[in-house]
N, C-alpha and C positions, 0 to 999 in steps of 0.2 A: 501754724502751728495751731494744733488746737490743743487749747485749756479743757481738762477736765475732772471734775469733783473726785476726790479719791476718798471717799465716801462710800459707804453699803448701798448698791444699785447702780449708781452714776458707775464706781471702778472697773463694772463689767465692763464698759466700754475699751478699756485701756490696752488692753493687748490685742484684744481684732482687728481694733485701728492700725494697731501699730504693725501688725501682721498685713493688713492692708497696703500699709509703705505710707503713711502719716505720720508725723512729726507731732508728738504727743506730749503732754506737759500735765503730770499728776500733780494737782495745787484742792486749797479747799476754797470754794465759791460762795458768799453769802447767797444768791438765787442763780438758775438753771446748774444742768448736767453738764453741760460743752459750751464754748466760747469761741470764737477768734475773731478776726477784724480783716474784714474783705471790702470788696466794690460794692456799692449799691449804685442807684441812676447816677448819671452825669459823675461816672465817673470817680463820686464822693466816697471817703472813706467810712466804713461802718461799723458799727460793733451788733452781733452777731449772738443772742444767746436761744439755746436750746433745751425745754425742759424735757425730759424723755420719762414717760408713764406705761403701763400696763395697762393692758381694759380694765383689770380689777383695781390698778391707782384709781381708774378715773375712777369707778365707781365709788370708791372711799372718798374722793373730791366732791362728787354730786353726794354723797352723804353729809359730810363733814360740813363744808364750804371754805377750807384751808385754801385751797387753792386760790379760789377767787377773793377771797377776803386778806390773804396775808401775798402767796407765791406771786402771784398775778402783778400785786401794785410794783410788789418788786423785782419784777423781772421787767416793768413799763419803762421804770426809774434807769436802772441798770443797762438797757441794750438798746439800739436803734431797732433792730428787728427780732423780735421776737416769735419762735417757732415753739410749739407745744408738737412732739414726734409717740405717737401713740402706736404700742405695736400689740397684738396679739388677736389669734385667730378666731372668728365666729362668724355666724349666722343668721337669720331671722325666720321665725316659724312661721304658718301661717297665720296664724293668733296675733302676733306682735312681738312675742318672745325669744327676749335674746339670750341664744345656747356659745357656749365659748367650743373650743376642743378641748379634749380630756387627753393623756398619754398614760394609761397605767403601766408597771411594770413589766406587765406581760401582757400578752395580747396587741393589736391593733387600736388605732386613734377612734372616739366614738363624740358623740355630742351630749353636753349638760347643759341643764338652764343657767347662765353664769353669775356667778355669784357668790356661789357654793352653796348655793338654798338657802341664805336666810330671807329671803324676798325676791320677788318673782321682776325680775329685771323685763322690760323693754326696751325694742329698738329706738321709739321715742324718745326716753329717760335719756341714753346717753345724747342721741343727735339732738334735743334740745340741749342738752350742756355743752354741745360744741359748737350751736349755733350762736348761742347768748356769747361764749367766749369768743368766739370771732369777729359776728356784727358789732357785740356791744363792748365786749375789753378787747378786739385791734389786734390780736395775735394771728399769727399763720396758725393752721393745722394741719399736719399731712398725719395720715393714719398705714402700717405696715403688715404684714399676716404674722412674720417671725420674727424674733431678736438678730436671727442672722441678716436679714431685709434691713432691718434698721441700719445695722453698721454702713452696708452697703451705702442706702439713703443718707445717713451722714456724709459719707464720703464727696457722695454725687452734691450734693448744696452746697459743700466747703468749696469743690474745684468750681462750680458756680457763681461763687461769690472773690476766689481770688482772680477772676477776670474782669479787667480793667472796663470793657465794653459790651453792651449787653444790645443786642440787635435783632433779636429772632421778633419780636412783639412789634417791629416797626414791617411786617412783612405782612399784615392782616391784608384784606382780602376782602373786597366791599365793591358791589354794584354801581354804588354812588360816591362819590367823593369823600374821601373824610377827610375831618378840618381838626387838626390838632388842639384846638381848642373845645371842641368837641367831644373830644375821643382822647386825650391825656391817660397815659397807662402809667407814667411816672410823673414824680415829681419833679416840678418847673426849678431851671436852673437859678440860683441864688438871685442874680440878678434883676429876672424878668417876677420874683414875688417883691424886691424893692420898689422894682418903680413900680408893680400895682398900686402901692398905698401914693406913690408922688401925685400932686393932685394936677391935673389937666390929663393925666395919665390912666388910671386905672385899668382895670383886666383887658380888655381888646386892646390898649393901645401897647400894653407892656409887652407886648411881643413883637412888637416892632421897634420897641426902644431897646430890650434884650437884642435884638440881633443888628441893630447897632452899636451900641456900647457891651461887650462881654462879660463887664463885670463888674462889679461895684465901684470898684478904682476909677476903673474909668469913665464911668459915670458921675462918681463925686468931682474930677478933675477938666473934666469938659466945659468949656467955655459957654460962656452965652449964645456963641452964633450957633455953636454947635447943636444946641438947642432948639434952637429958634429953626434951623434947617431939616432937624428931625423929621424925615418924610413919616405919617402914620394916614392911619387911614385909606389904603388903598394909593397914596400920589400923593396927599394934600402935604404943606410943610406946616409943623408946628407956630411955626412965626412970632407973634406975641404972646402965646399960651408959651410957647419957650423960655422967656423969660421969666414967666412966674416961678415956672420949675427950676432954673435955672439959681432964683433968690431962694426958695424954700426951701432947697439943699442946704443955702449958708448961711438958715435960720433965718432971713428977711421975710418979715409981713406979706402975704400975698392976697 
């Protein structure tokens, strides 16, 4: 089920998505235009928030700084996964000036400088902003040409998050063996993240630990002997170091 903000702009998606067969609830949201619950890595439930903007909206954000100063922090606090979806047909001239498609009432489409002529926008202006939001802001960004493509993409991303398992990334080809610790594409499971913090375990042995104890509950309830017999480092048992782990879990001094 998709939740869509019922204010101007966001509400434009309600009927097109319903016509596309999506279950939609019109509501009022503090942050984001569209949101839903889906499955992220390791089958973990996650909240997904989509902020939708036209290219002209993005230009206004670059000028005012409102998105970075207000909307972005709110989106990050509100959702596990944040997406910025930008729609608008544009192209870059040979001199770097950004142009957008215009559709007059009579005649065909034509290209004109983006932003309505108030200032001359260069492609680097928007691309630099996208990079900052992605790399420094930590959000995902996707761009499409038209509003209809934006509707189709929302349906596609919702369907992707509706699957409990995501396996496509496991089919990456390499002429050399790829080790999980050097090519992790998804967040490690909770058991491994907890194991990494245990004495005598650390990052490398956390993989061995998570393979033996599938959940944090199993780790917490394992006997001292279970920890001593834990196989690490390609075939060695943890031995006396396992006793230290066992004591640490129960609050003892190591």
